[in-house]
C-alpha positions in Angstrom: 0.0 0.0 0.0 1.7 3.2 -1.1 -0.9 5.7 -0.1 -0.4 7.8 3.0 -2.8 7.2 5.9 -4.2 9.9 8.1 -3.3 10.4 11.7 -6.8 9.2 12.6 -6.3 6.0 10.5 -3.0 5.4 12.1 -4.5 5.8 15.6 -7.3 3.4 14.7 -4.8 0.8 13.6 -2.8 1.2 16.8 -6.0 0.9 18.9 -7.0 -2.2 16.9 -3.5 -3.7 17.5 -3.6 -3.0 21.3 -7.1 -4.4 21.7 -6.2 -7.5 19.6 -8.9 -6.9 17.0 -6.1 -7.4 14.4 -5.0 -10.9 15.2 -4.2 -13.0 12.2 -1.0 -13.2 10.2 -2.5 -11.6 7.1 -4.1 -8.8 9.1 -0.9 -8.1 11.0 1.2 -8.1 7.8 -1.2 -5.6 6.2 -0.8 -3.2 9.1 3.0 -3.9 9.3 3.3 -2.9 5.6 1.4 0.3 6.2 3.4 1.2 9.2 6.7 0.4 7.5 6.0 3.1 4.9 5.3 5.7 7.7 8.6 5.6 9.5 6.8 6.9 12.6 8.4 5.8 15.9 5.0 5.6 17.7 4.0 2.5 15.7 7.0 0.4 16.8 5.8 -0.5 20.3 2.2 -1.4 19.3 3.4 -3.5 16.3 6.0 -5.3 18.4 3.4 -6.0 21.2 0.8 -7.2 18.6 3.3 -9.7 17.1 4.3 -11.0 20.5 0.6 -11.4 21.5 -0.1 -13.2 18.3 2.7 -15.8 19.0 2.2 -16.1 22.7 -1.6 -16.3 22.7 -1.4 -19.3 20.4 -2.5 -17.4 17.3 0.6 -18.6 15.4 0.1 -22.2 16.5 -3.5 -22.1 15.5 -2.8 -20.8 12.0 0.1 -23.2 11.5 -2.1 -26.1 12.6 -4.7 -24.9 10.1 -2.1 -25.6 7.5 -1.1 -29.0 9.0 -4.5 -30.7 9.3 -3.1 -34.2 8.6 -0.2 -34.0 11.0 -0.8 -31.2 13.5 2.2 -29.0 14.1 4.2 -29.6 17.3 3.6 -27.0 20.0 6.9 -28.2 21.5 8.7 -27.2 18.3 7.2 -23.8 18.5 8.0 -23.4 22.2 11.6 -24.4 21.5 11.9 -21.8 18.7 10.4 -19.1 21.0 13.0 -20.0 23.7 15.8 -19.8 21.2 14.6 -16.4 20.0 14.4 -15.2 23.6 18.0 -16.3 24.2 19.4 -15.1 20.9 21.2 -11.7 21.3 20.3 -10.9 17.6 16.6 -11.2 18.3 16.3 -7.5 18.7 17.0 -7.1 14.9 13.2 -7.2 14.2 10.0 -6.0 15.8 8.4 -9.1 14.4 8.5 -11.9 16.9 6.4 -14.1 14.6 9.0 -13.8 11.8 11.8 -14.4 14.3 10.2 -17.6 15.5 9.3 -19.0 12.1 12.9 -18.2 10.9 14.3 -19.9 13.9 12.3 -23.0 13.2 13.6 -23.0 9.6 17.2 -21.9 10.2 17.9 -24.1 13.2 16.2 -27.1 11.4 13.9 -27.8 14.4 11.3 -29.7 12.3 13.3 -32.9 11.8 14.0 -33.3 15.5 10.5 -32.7 16.6 8.9 -34.7 13.8 11.1 -37.7 14.8 10.3 -37.1 18.5 6.5 -36.9 17.9 6.5 -39.9 15.5 8.2 -42.1 18.0 5.7 -41.5 20.8 3.6 -44.5 21.6 0.5 -42.2 21.8 0.9 -41.7 18.1 0.5 -45.5 17.7 -2.5 -46.1 19.9 -0.3 -46.8 22.9 1.8 -49.5 21.0 5.5 -49.4 20.5 6.1 -48.3 16.9 8.4 -50.1 14.5 11.5 -48.3 13.2 10.0 -48.3 9.7 6.7 -46.8 11.0 8.5 -44.1 12.9 10.6 -43.2 9.8 7.5 -43.0 7.5 5.6 -40.9 10.0 8.6 -38.7 10.7 8.8 -38.0 6.9 5.1 -37.2 6.7 5.4 -34.7 9.6 8.5 -33.1 8.1 6.9 -32.7 4.7 3.7 -31.1 6.0 5.4 -29.0 8.7 8.0 -27.6 6.3 5.3 -26.8 3.8 3.3 -24.9 6.5 6.3 -22.9 7.8 7.2 -22.1 4.2 3.7 -20.8 3.5 3.8 -18.7 6.6 7.2 -17.2 5.7 6.0 -16.4 2.2 4.2 -13.4 3.7 7.5 -11.6 3.9 9.2 -10.8 0.6 12.1 -9.5 2.6 13.1 -10.0 6.3 11.4 -7.4 8.6 14.8 -6.4 10.1 16.1 -3.1 11.3 
């Protein structure tokens, strides 16, 4: 969006962010793009807080799981990525906690580990001990679907939202 927005429109967007009325990846990206063209320092805090809320209130997990209906995405994988972002001294390079978490999942290659971990759980096999071949096949199914979902989410940024 290249048009300038009015102060009133900006204030409405900030209020919508603070009240969590804007709470999906697509909606947050739309506002982020508008705010990026403004270069106004008063939008940084509400945008940062909105992204953090989206991730920490399970909005991100819910949307990723919407893309992984056959093999629901691992909440443990997402939690590990969040912890890695929190402990990463470079995490202040973006106001976008969602992008940082998704990038951490991809860059640290967390999916294969958590896919294998989840596929080997007896609960995945009706309480039975799975065979090695079964675990391998299920792991590969998790990896394929989860990588696709994370890739779809990251496609919302044509360039990293970094400072």
